[in-house]
VOPAGU-2260 file (C-alpha; in pm, 1 decimal, decimal comma):
REM VOPAGU-2260
SITE   aa  ch    i         X         Y         Z
SITE  UNK   A    0      11,5      -8,4     -33,0
SITE  UNK   A    1     265,8     210,6      58,1
SITE  UNK   A    2     417,9     226,2    -308,0
SITE  UNK   A    3      73,8     320,0    -368,0
SITE  UNK   A    4      68,7     585,3    -199,8
SITE  UNK   A    5     410,6     727,8    -293,2
SITE  UNK   A    6     300,2     659,0    -638,2
SITE  UNK   A    7       3,9     929,4    -571,7
SITE  UNK   A    8     228,1    1140,1    -439,0
SITE  UNK   A    9     465,1    1186,8    -695,9
SITE  UNK   A   10      97,9    1188,5    -976,2
SITE  UNK   A   11     -56,9    1488,5    -740,0
SITE  UNK   A   12     305,0    1674,8    -721,4
SITE  UNK   A   13     327,6    1676,6   -1099,0
SITE  UNK   A   14     -66,1    1785,5   -1136,1
SITE  UNK   A   15    -118,6    2017,0    -858,4
SITE  UNK   A   16    -479,9    1938,5    -846,7
SITE  UNK   A   17    -749,9    2157,9    -672,3
SITE  UNK   A   18    -950,8    1844,2    -564,8
SITE  UNK   A   19    -928,3    1481,8    -660,9
SITE  UNK   A   20   -1222,7    1354,7    -756,1
SITE  UNK   A   21   -1342,8     949,4    -761,9
SITE  UNK   A   22   -1586,4     722,6    -849,8
SITE  UNK   A   23   -1367,9     437,3    -735,2
SITE  UNK   A   24   -1307,3     515,8    -408,0
SITE  UNK   A   25   -1240,9     166,9    -207,9
SITE  UNK   A   26    -977,4      15,6    -466,1
SITE  UNK   A   27    -597,8      16,5    -328,7
SITE  UNK   A   28    -501,5     290,4    -590,3
SITE  UNK   A   29    -780,0     506,9    -510,1
SITE  UNK   A   30    -758,1     452,4    -142,9
SITE  UNK   A   31    -413,5     559,9    -219,0
SITE  UNK   A   32    -467,7     858,0    -364,2
SITE  UNK   A   33    -693,5     934,8    -144,2
SITE  UNK   A   34    -438,6     877,3     190,7
SITE  UNK   A   35    -212,8    1095,7     -65,7
SITE  UNK   A   36    -453,4    1435,4     -97,9
SITE  UNK   A   37    -502,4    1405,4     289,4
SITE  UNK   A   38    -100,5    1442,3     392,1
SITE  UNK   A   39    -124,0    1742,0      68,8
SITE  UNK   A   40    -453,9    1915,1     184,1
SITE  UNK   A   41    -622,0    1871,9    -144,7
SITE  UNK   A   42    -992,1    1784,2     -69,7
SITE  UNK   A   43   -1143,1    1488,2    -240,0
SITE  UNK   A   44   -1501,4    1397,4    -351,7
SITE  UNK   A   45   -1626,2    1032,8    -410,2
SITE  UNK   A   46   -1950,9     960,9    -633,8
SITE  UNK   A   47   -2100,6     662,5    -527,9
SITE  UNK   A   48   -1978,5     382,0    -830,8
SITE  UNK   A   49   -2262,9     159,0    -846,0
SITE  UNK   A   50   -2479,7     -29,8    -630,2
SITE  UNK   A   51   -2403,5     -73,1    -265,2
SITE  UNK   A   52   -2519,8    -296,5      18,3
SITE  UNK   A   53   -2495,3    -459,7     363,9
SITE  UNK   A   54   -2242,6    -676,4     199,1
SITE  UNK   A   55   -2019,0    -473,0      26,6
SITE  UNK   A   56   -1643,5    -455,9     188,5
SITE  UNK   A   57   -1583,5    -144,8     -13,3
SITE  UNK   A   58   -1780,7      27,1     223,3
SITE  UNK   A   59   -1878,0    -118,3     550,9
SITE  UNK   A   60   -1705,1     -51,6     849,3
SITE  UNK   A   61   -1658,6    -110,8    1240,6
SITE  UNK   A   62   -1712,0     177,0    1477,7
SITE  UNK   A   63   -1376,9     370,6    1507,7
SITE  UNK   A   64   -1258,1     217,7    1199,3
SITE  UNK   A   65   -1287,2     596,2    1048,6
SITE  UNK   A   66   -1205,6     898,5    1206,9
SITE  UNK   A   67   -1507,8    1125,6    1328,2
SITE  UNK   A   68   -1368,7    1422,2    1060,8
SITE  UNK   A   69   -1257,2    1179,8     798,5
SITE  UNK   A   70    -868,2    1214,0     904,1
SITE  UNK   A   71    -699,2     990,7     665,4
SITE  UNK   A   72    -419,6     907,4     913,7
SITE  UNK   A   73    -312,1     558,2    1044,3
SITE  UNK   A   74    -478,9     385,3    1254,2
SITE  UNK   A   75    -800,9     532,6    1047,7
SITE  UNK   A   76    -946,7     414,5     723,6
SITE  UNK   A   77    -901,4     734,9     466,8
SITE  UNK   A   78   -1195,0     801,5     288,8
SITE  UNK   A   79   -1327,8    1091,9     114,5
SITE  UNK   A   80   -1417,0    1391,7     281,1
SITE  UNK   A   81   -1751,3    1399,0     158,0
SITE  UNK   A   82   -1914,8    1090,8     -66,2
SITE  UNK   A   83   -2219,1    1146,3    -288,3
SITE  UNK   A   84   -2470,9     926,2    -342,1
SITE  UNK   A   85   -2750,1     857,5    -508,0
SITE  UNK   A   86   -3021,5     822,8    -291,0
SITE  UNK   A   87   -3093,6     842,4     114,6
SITE  UNK   A   88   -3100,1     481,1     111,2
SITE  UNK   A   89   -2749,0     478,2      61,9
SITE  UNK   A   90   -2673,1     776,5     301,6
SITE  UNK   A   91   -2857,4     544,8     594,7
SITE  UNK   A   92   -2712,4     229,1     511,6
SITE  UNK   A   93   -2316,1     412,1     490,5
SITE  UNK   A   94   -2384,4     653,4     802,8
SITE  UNK   A   95   -2591,2     421,6    1004,3
SITE  UNK   A   96   -2446,4      45,7     914,7
SITE  UNK   A   97   -2108,4     132,1     767,0
SITE  UNK   A   98   -1948,4     350,4     981,3
SITE  UNK   A   99   -1891,7     658,7     818,2
SITE  UNK   A  100   -1940,2    1027,3     963,1
SITE  UNK   A  101   -2344,4    1195,4     879,4
SITE  UNK   A  102   -2103,6    1468,8     729,8
SITE  UNK   A  103   -1879,1    1284,9     509,0
SITE  UNK   A  104   -2176,7    1139,7     287,9
SITE  UNK   A  105   -2446,1    1373,7      96,6
SITE  UNK   A  106   -2751,7    1260,3    -127,7
SITE  UNK   A  107   -2697,6    1426,9    -508,9
SITE  UNK   A  108   -2864,3    1150,3    -696,9
SITE  UNK   A  109   -2662,0     998,7    -979,7
SITE  UNK   A  110   -2474,3    1281,2   -1235,4
SITE  UNK   A  111   -2521,0     963,0   -1518,2
SITE  UNK   A  112   -2903,6     970,7   -1508,3
SITE  UNK   A  113   -2905,0    1340,7   -1617,8
SITE  UNK   A  114   -3006,4    1217,7   -1921,2
SITE  UNK   A  115   -3282,4    1010,6   -1884,4
SITE  UNK   A  116   -3519,4    1243,1   -1969,7
SITE  UNK   A  117   -3377,0    1307,9   -2372,0
SITE  UNK   A  118   -3415,1     895,6   -2420,7
SITE  UNK   A  119   -3829,1     924,2   -2377,9
SITE  UNK   A  120   -3792,2    1121,0   -2709,1
SITE  UNK   A  121   -3938,8     913,3   -2949,1
SITE  UNK   A  122   -3651,5     999,8   -3235,5
SITE  UNK   A  123   -3411,7     933,8   -2982,4
SITE  UNK   A  124   -3540,8     569,5   -2945,5
SITE  UNK   A  125   -3513,2     498,3   -3322,1
SITE  UNK   A  126   -3178,3     673,3   -3337,3
SITE  UNK   A  127   -3058,3     428,3   -3133,0
SITE  UNK   A  128   -3285,0     117,9   -3242,2
SITE  UNK   A  129   -3103,2     146,5   -3602,3
SITE  UNK   A  130   -2763,1     218,8   -3425,8
SITE  UNK   A  131   -2777,3    -143,2   -3272,8
SITE  UNK   A  132   -2932,9    -256,8   -3573,6
SITE  UNK   A  133   -3264,3    -421,1   -3354,0
SITE  UNK   A  134   -3605,1    -499,0   -3454,3
SITE  UNK   A  135   -3798,5    -270,4   -3398,0
SITE  UNK   A  136   -4106,1    -475,7   -3466,2
SITE  UNK   A  137   -4024,2    -676,7   -3232,0
SITE  UNK   A  138   -4025,4    -662,8   -2790,0
SITE  UNK   A  139   -3696,8    -645,9   -2700,0
SITE  UNK   A  140   -3556,1    -809,3   -2360,7
SITE  UNK   A  141   -3224,1    -690,1   -2247,6
SITE  UNK   A  142   -3015,6    -935,5   -2005,3
SITE  UNK   A  143   -2758,7    -742,9   -1839,8
SITE  UNK   A  144   -2505,7   -1066,2   -1743,5
SITE  UNK   A  145   -2282,1   -1045,6   -1453,5
SITE  UNK   A  146   -2127,0   -1414,3   -1529,3
SITE  UNK   A  147   -1798,8   -1341,7   -1325,1
SITE  UNK   A  148   -1943,5   -1285,4    -996,6
SITE  UNK   A  149   -2119,5   -1659,8   -1003,7
SITE  UNK   A  150   -2005,6   -2050,8   -1040,7
SITE  UNK   A  151   -2010,6   -2186,2   -1420,1
SITE  UNK   A  152   -2276,5   -2439,3   -1290,6
SITE  UNK   A  153   -2489,0   -2107,3   -1231,9
SITE  UNK   A  154   -2416,1   -1946,4   -1517,1
SITE  UNK   A  155   -2469,5   -2238,9   -1707,4
SITE  UNK   A  156   -2840,5   -2295,6   -1561,3
SITE  UNK   A  157   -2879,2   -1911,0   -1627,8
SITE  UNK   A  158   -2801,6   -1956,7   -1986,6
SITE  UNK   A  159   -3017,5   -2225,7   -2029,0
SITE  UNK   A  160   -3295,9   -2077,6   -1885,5
SITE  UNK   A  161   -3282,4   -1771,8   -2072,5
SITE  UNK   A  162   -3237,0   -1907,7   -2401,0
SITE  UNK   A  163   -3486,5   -2204,0   -2389,5
SITE  UNK   A  164   -3733,8   -1957,3   -2278,5
SITE  UNK   A  165   -3705,4   -1671,0   -2537,8
SITE  UNK   A  166   -3679,6   -1942,8   -2808,5
SITE  UNK   A  167   -4030,8   -2034,3   -2681,7
SITE  UNK   A  168   -4186,0   -1652,6   -2701,9
SITE  UNK   A  169   -4319,5   -1493,9   -3044,5
SITE  UNK   A  170   -4204,0   -1205,7   -3184,4
SITE  UNK   A  171   -3911,6   -1148,6   -2909,1
SITE  UNK   A  172   -3540,6   -1021,1   -2962,2
SITE  UNK   A  173   -3267,1   -1082,8   -2690,2
SITE  UNK   A  174   -3010,7    -865,5   -2642,5
SITE  UNK   A  175   -2713,4    -942,2   -2389,6
SITE  UNK   A  176   -2497,8    -702,2   -2228,3
SITE  UNK   A  177   -2222,8    -829,5   -2042,6
SITE  UNK   A  178   -2079,5    -676,9   -1735,0
SITE  UNK   A  179   -1739,0    -479,2   -1844,8
SITE  UNK   A  180   -1580,7    -659,6   -1547,8
SITE  UNK   A  181   -1655,3    -992,4   -1692,9
SITE  UNK   A  182   -1354,0   -1195,7   -1903,8
SITE  UNK   A  183   -1337,4   -1270,6   -2262,0
SITE  UNK   A  184   -1429,2   -1660,5   -2139,8
SITE  UNK   A  185   -1790,2   -1558,8   -2051,3
SITE  UNK   A  186   -1798,6   -1461,8   -2411,1
SITE  UNK   A  187   -1725,2   -1758,5   -2569,3
SITE  UNK   A  188   -1904,0   -1950,1   -2323,5
SITE  UNK   A  189   -2241,4   -1733,7   -2378,5
SITE  UNK   A  190   -2156,6   -1790,8   -2774,1
SITE  UNK   A  191   -2163,6   -2147,8   -2738,9
SITE  UNK   A  192   -2498,5   -2173,0   -2594,2
SITE  UNK   A  193   -2614,4   -1945,3   -2842,7
SITE  UNK   A  194   -2545,1   -2171,4   -3058,4
SITE  UNK   A  195   -2782,6   -2427,3   -2979,1
SITE  UNK   A  196   -3024,9   -2222,1   -3025,2
SITE  UNK   A  197   -3286,8   -2064,4   -3308,3
SITE  UNK   A  198   -3372,1   -1765,3   -3150,8
SITE  UNK   A  199   -3271,2   -1387,6   -3228,3
SITE  UNK   A  200   -3009,9   -1259,7   -3000,7
SITE  UNK   A  201   -2772,2   -1009,2   -3019,3
SITE  UNK   A  202   -2477,7    -932,0   -2767,3
SITE  UNK   A  203   -2356,9    -579,0   -2800,5
SITE  UNK   A  204   -2024,3    -481,1   -2697,2
SITE  UNK   A  205   -1951,5    -461,1   -2287,8
SITE  UNK   A  206   -1845,0     -79,9   -2357,5
SITE  UNK   A  207   -2215,6     -32,5   -2511,6
SITE  UNK   A  208   -2460,8     260,1   -2410,3
SITE  UNK   A  209   -2657,7      48,9   -2108,8
SITE  UNK   A  210   -2869,0     336,7   -2059,8
SITE  UNK   A  211   -2983,6     353,1   -2406,5
SITE  UNK   A  212   -3005,4     -22,5   -2414,4
SITE  UNK   A  213   -3288,2      21,5   -2156,7
SITE  UNK   A  214   -3432,7     297,4   -2303,0
SITE  UNK   A  215   -3531,5      89,5   -2618,3
SITE  UNK   A  216   -3605,8    -236,7   -2434,8
SITE  UNK   A  217   -3969,7    -358,4   -2289,6
SITE  UNK   A  218   -3834,7    -540,0   -2038,5
SITE  UNK   A  219   -3485,2    -566,0   -1813,8
SITE  UNK   A  220   -3347,8    -910,5   -1678,6
SITE  UNK   A  221   -3083,6    -918,2   -1441,7
SITE  UNK   A  222   -2945,0   -1066,1   -1103,5
SITE  UNK   A  223   -2843,1    -788,3    -887,1
SITE  UNK   A  224   -2659,9    -524,2   -1134,1
SITE  UNK   A  225   -2729,5    -124,8   -1089,6
SITE  UNK   A  226   -2905,2    -188,0   -1423,5
SITE  UNK   A  227   -3224,7    -245,4   -1197,2
SITE  UNK   A  228   -3207,6     151,6   -1070,9
SITE  UNK   A  229   -3161,0     255,9   -1446,1
SITE  UNK   A  230   -3434,1       5,8   -1583,9
SITE  UNK   A  231   -3670,0     197,0   -1268,4
SITE  UNK   A  232   -3576,9     501,9   -1366,9
SITE  UNK   A  233   -3678,3     435,3   -1670,0
SITE  UNK   A  234   -4008,6     302,4   -1636,4
SITE  UNK   A  235   -3887,3     -31,7   -1748,8
SITE  UNK   A  236   -4072,7    -354,6   -1624,7
SITE  UNK   A  237   -3766,0    -606,4   -1432,0
SITE  UNK   A  238   -3717,5    -922,2   -1384,6
SITE  UNK   A  239   -3451,6   -1051,2   -1158,7
SITE  UNK   A  240   -3362,2   -1399,7   -1215,0
SITE  UNK   A  241   -3161,1   -1534,0    -877,0
SITE  UNK   A  242   -3134,6   -1953,6    -938,7
SITE  UNK   A  243   -2916,5   -1939,1    -693,9
SITE  UNK   A  244   -2966,7   -2073,6    -306,2
SITE  UNK   A  245   -2804,3   -1719,5    -205,9
SITE  UNK   A  246   -3099,8   -1434,2    -114,3
SITE  UNK   A  247   -3129,0   -1118,8    -331,4
SITE  UNK   A  248   -2833,7    -895,9    -280,6
SITE  UNK   A  249   -3013,8    -537,2    -385,5
SITE  UNK   A  250   -3395,0    -560,7    -314,9
SITE  UNK   A  251   -3543,5    -457,9    -588,9
SITE  UNK   A  252   -3808,1    -750,7    -558,4
SITE  UNK   A  253   -3887,9    -654,6    -215,3
SITE  UNK   A  254   -3956,0    -287,0    -304,6
SITE  UNK   A  255   -4167,3    -400,2    -601,0
SITE  UNK   A  256   -4013,4    -289,2    -901,3
SITE  UNK   A  257   -3901,5    -628,2   -1027,4
SITE  UNK   A  258   -4085,5    -944,5   -1053,0
SITE  UNK   A  259   -3820,5   -1259,7    -870,8
SITE  UNK   A  260   -3779,3   -1572,3   -1072,0
SITE  UNK   A  261   -3643,0   -1839,6    -904,6
SITE  UNK   A  262   -3715,6   -2124,4   -1026,2
SITE  UNK   A  263   -3635,5   -2163,0   -1406,2
SITE  UNK   A  264   -3992,9   -2271,1   -1519,7
SITE  UNK   A  265   -4060,9   -1958,8   -1324,6
SITE  UNK   A  266   -3891,4   -1738,7   -1590,0
SITE  UNK   A  267   -4105,8   -1789,1   -1937,7
SITE  UNK   A  268   -4474,0   -1730,3   -1808,8
SITE  UNK   A  269   -4308,6   -1395,1   -1593,3
SITE  UNK   A  270   -4177,5   -1215,6   -1905,9
SITE  UNK   A  271   -4509,6   -1312,4   -2098,3
SITE  UNK   A  272   -4664,6   -1148,0   -1827,6
SITE  UNK   A  273   -4468,0    -835,0   -1766,9
SITE  UNK   A  274   -4478,6    -770,9   -2138,3
SITE  UNK   A  275   -4823,5    -758,8   -2176,5
SITE  UNK   A  276   -4878,8    -573,1   -1807,1
SITE  UNK   A  277   -4635,5    -464,5   -1541,5
SITE  UNK   A  278   -4867,1    -259,3   -1364,5
SITE  UNK   A  279   -4834,6    -382,3   -1012,5
SITE  UNK   A  280   -4449,4    -293,5   -1043,6
SITE  UNK   A  281   -4519,1      45,1   -1204,7
SITE  UNK   A  282   -4692,5     223,0    -903,4
SITE  UNK   A  283   -4381,4     140,2    -698,3
SITE  UNK   A  284   -4166,0     279,8    -915,2
SITE  UNK   A  285   -4204,5     656,4    -764,8
SITE  UNK   A  286   -4098,6     583,4    -406,6
SITE  UNK   A  287   -3862,4     370,0    -523,5
SITE  UNK   A  288   -3719,7     637,5    -676,8
SITE  UNK   A  289   -3681,7     871,8    -433,8
SITE  UNK   A  290   -3533,7     642,6    -178,0
SITE  UNK   A  291   -3263,2     506,6    -398,0
SITE  UNK   A  292   -3221,3     772,5    -644,6
SITE  UNK   A  293   -3291,3    1093,8    -514,7
SITE  UNK   A  294   -3445,0    1259,5    -836,8
SITE  UNK   A  295   -3386,8    1206,3   -1163,5
SITE  UNK   A  296   -3434,9    1540,6   -1255,0
SITE  UNK   A  297   -3141,6    1637,2   -1476,6
SITE  UNK   A  298   -2990,5    1825,2   -1252,7
SITE  UNK   A  299   -2775,1    1556,9   -1026,3
SITE  UNK   A  300   -2444,8    1685,5   -1204,7
SITE  UNK   A  301   -2511,2    2051,1   -1088,9
SITE  UNK   A  302   -2566,3    1939,2    -729,4
SITE  UNK   A  303   -2210,9    1709,7    -739,3
SITE  UNK   A  304   -2016,9    2028,0    -881,1
SITE  UNK   A  305   -2187,5    2219,3    -608,8
SITE  UNK   A  306   -2072,7    1991,8    -364,8
SITE  UNK   A  307   -1725,7    1982,2    -519,7
SITE  UNK   A  308   -1666,6    2404,2    -499,8
SITE  UNK   A  309   -1769,6    2371,7    -179,3
SITE  UNK   A  310   -1492,0    2167,2     -66,2
SITE  UNK   A  311   -1243,7    2388,6    -272,8
SITE  UNK   A  312   -1327,0    2667,7     -76,8
SITE  UNK   A  313   -1296,0    2533,4     253,0
SITE  UNK   A  314    -972,1    2319,9     152,1
SITE  UNK   A  315   -1190,9    1972,4     262,1
SITE  UNK   A  316   -1218,3    2115,6     591,9
SITE  UNK   A  317   -1638,7    2251,9     548,2
SITE  UNK   A  318   -1901,6    2069,8     624,0
SITE  UNK   A  319   -2088,7    1877,4     375,3
SITE  UNK   A  320   -2396,0    2044,5     336,6
SITE  UNK   A  321   -2666,0    1895,4     124,4
SITE  UNK   A  322   -2657,3    2122,1    -188,5
SITE  UNK   A  323   -2952,6    2272,0    -336,1
SITE  UNK   A  324   -3224,3    2103,8    -532,6
C-alpha cells in the first residue's frame, strides 16, 4: 500500500489538482490517492460507483475504523472528505451501518442519469434502435449479465433458462449486455450456448451505452446489477433471475419494482406477463426512485459540482451540506 501512496503523491505533485474526484473510492490505488491527497490537504470527493449493500466490503466498516472528521492517518481508514450518493437509502446505509460520519455523506443523485429525460424521446429511441440494428417490430428483452460473480455451473443454468424461455416466446429479440468486468471466456461460453438455439439474439459490446439499451428495451433481466436502478428510472419492467440458493443482494423484488424468478420454470411465464402488463410494478417506481435515486431531474451533476466547489473553497474542511435542489 505504501508503494501506491508514493505513486499517488508523485502524480499529485506533477498535476497539482485543486480537488480529487473519484468514482471507485475503495480500490487500492483510489484509497492510496485519498491518503496522499489528505497528506497534501487536497479535498477529495467520491461519487457512488454503483450498487452498495450491507455485504459490500468496500463500504462497510466497524465503529472506530473511520475518523469522525475523516482524517486518513493511521489507525483510521482513509475515506473521501465527502461521498455523493444516489439516494437517502444509501446515505442511511453508510452512516448507520457502514460507520461513515453523518457529514461525510451527501445525497445528490447520480449524474449519469441526467440524460434519462432525453432518452424518452421517440426520435432518440429510433436512432438508438437503428444504431444497434435491432428489430423495431419485436419486443426487446435486455439481459445484463454478471457472469464473473457466480460459478460456471450457475452460469450454464442461467444460459439454458434464458435461451429456453426466449425460444418459446414469439416476436421477441434478446439483447445481451455483459458486465464490463467479465473476462472474455464468458463471451465464448454465451456464444457456444447460443449455437444450440434458433433465437433472435444479439450480443452487444461491453462498453455499449447501457442507458440507451434500457431505453429501447421492453423488459430488463438481471441478477443484482445497477441496471435495476436505471430500468426503474426509465419505467421499465424488471425481472431479477436468481437461480442460486442465496438471497437477493439488492432489494428490487422486495421494493416491488421487479418480479423475482427463483426457479427456471418461472422465467417464461414472468416474461409473458410483464410484456403484457407491468402495472403492479409501475405503481411502486415513484417511491423507489425517491428512496434510492433521490431525483431523476437532470440536475444531479449540478448538485455534485456545487458540492465540489464548496469543498474547494473550504480546502476539504468544510461541512458537507446538502446542495440546493
